[in-house]
C-alpha positions in Angstrom: 0.0 0.0 0.0 1.3 3.4 -0.9 0.1 6.6 0.7 0.7 10.0 -0.8 1.5 12.8 1.6 1.4 16.5 0.8 4.5 18.1 2.3 3.1 21.7 2.1 0.6 20.8 4.8 3.5 20.0 7.1 4.8 23.5 7.0 3.4 25.6 9.9 5.2 28.9 9.6 4.3 31.4 6.9 7.3 32.4 4.8 9.5 29.6 6.0 12.6 29.1 3.9 14.8 26.1 3.5 18.5 26.4 2.7 20.0 24.2 0.0 23.4 23.6 1.7 26.6 25.6 1.0 25.2 27.1 -2.3 23.1 29.5 -0.2 20.1 29.0 -2.4 16.9 29.4 -0.4 13.5 27.9 -1.3 10.3 29.5 -0.2 8.4 26.6 1.3 5.1 28.6 1.5 5.2 29.4 -2.2 2.3 28.4 -4.4 2.5 24.9 -6.0 3.3 26.5 -9.3 6.2 28.5 -7.8 7.4 25.3 -6.0 7.5 23.5 -9.3 9.8 26.2 -10.7 12.0 25.9 -7.6 12.1 22.1 -8.0 10.7 21.5 -4.4 8.9 18.2 -3.9 5.3 18.7 -2.7 4.5 15.1 -2.2 6.3 11.9 -1.0 5.0 8.4 -1.4 5.3 6.1 1.6 4.6 2.4 1.4 4.7 -0.6 3.7 4.5 -0.5 7.5 5.0 3.3 7.8 2.1 4.1 5.5 -0.1 1.5 7.2 0.7 2.6 10.7 -0.5 6.2 10.3 2.8 7.6 11.5 3.6 9.5 8.4 3.1 12.9 10.1 6.0 12.0 12.4 8.2 11.2 9.5 7.3 14.5 7.8 8.8 16.4 10.7 5.8 17.6 12.7 7.4 19.3 15.7 4.9 20.8 18.2 5.7 24.5 17.8 4.1 25.4 21.1 6.4 22.9 22.9 9.4 24.1 21.0 8.5 27.7 21.9 8.1 26.7 25.6 11.5 25.0 25.7 13.2 27.9 23.9 11.7 30.4 26.3 12.9 28.3 29.3 16.4 28.1 27.9 16.4 31.8 27.0 15.6 32.5 30.7 18.5 30.2 31.9 16.6 27.0 32.6 18.9 24.4 31.1 16.9 21.5 32.6 14.1 22.1 30.0 14.0 19.5 27.3 12.0 18.6 24.2 10.2 15.3 24.2 12.4 12.2 23.9 9.7 10.0 22.2 9.6 11.6 18.7 10.7 9.8 15.6 11.8 10.8 12.1 12.7 14.4 11.4 10.8 15.5 14.4 12.8 13.2 16.6 16.1 14.5 15.1 15.0 18.1 15.8 14.1 17.3 19.4 17.3 15.3 20.0 19.4 18.1 18.5 17.7 20.8 20.6 18.2 18.7 23.7 21.9 18.2 22.9 22.4 22.0 22.5 20.7 22.6 25.9 22.8 19.9 27.5 26.0 21.5 26.2 24.9 24.8 27.6 24.3 23.2 31.0 27.6 21.4 30.9 29.5 24.6 30.1 27.8 26.6 32.8 28.5 23.8 35.4 32.2 23.8 34.4 32.4 27.6 34.7 30.9 27.4 38.2 33.3 24.6 39.1 36.2 26.6 37.8 35.1 29.6 39.8 35.1 27.5 43.0 38.2 25.5 42.4 40.4 28.2 40.9 38.9 31.3 42.4 38.0 30.3 45.9 40.3 27.3 46.6 43.3 28.8 44.7 44.1 25.7 42.7 45.8 27.7 39.9 46.6 24.7 37.7 42.9 23.7 37.3 41.4 24.3 33.8 38.0 23.8 32.2 37.7 20.6 30.3 34.7 19.6 28.2 35.6 16.6 26.1 32.8 16.8 23.5 32.9 20.6 22.9 33.2 21.4 19.2 33.5 24.6 17.1 32.6 27.7 19.0 31.9 25.8 22.2 35.5 24.6 22.1 36.8 28.0 21.2 35.0 29.6 24.2 36.4 27.0 26.6 40.0 27.6 25.2 39.5 31.3 25.5 38.5 31.1 29.1 41.4 28.7 29.9 43.8 31.2 28.2 42.4 34.0 30.3 43.0 31.9 33.5 46.5 31.2 32.4 47.2 34.8 31.6 45.9 35.9 35.0 48.0 33.2 36.8 51.2 34.0 34.7 50.8 37.6 33.5 53.0 38.7 30.5 53.5 42.4 30.9 
């Protein structure tokens, strides 16, 4: 059994754009069907087998509860790094939730390490202590390196 799903119904935000990788080409996902044809954006996907029969196609299309996402984003904006997206989502929706949770977790880890460094270096005077976050990448890693450099420069000033 094949079930046809219209992707345009999965898009909740008006004017949402999708980037096409490094080329920087953006596709207007809320454009009319005729415009999407010109932009070569698929408007339908055929699903078959257990996925189509189970009725879980909406989950595979990436339906994220925008109210839940907004709630979690507001919690994080206000410094609550214990907020999380649901863990039971599948497909694209599950990937979005998992990625958001990983970002929140990294923020939480970095803040805890900063607080630990403040206690151990600042209050206990253990000047050889540095911040270590093994899974930090990109700007996360650069921020940790920058703070460790600042600590070293304060401990061993260079005129």
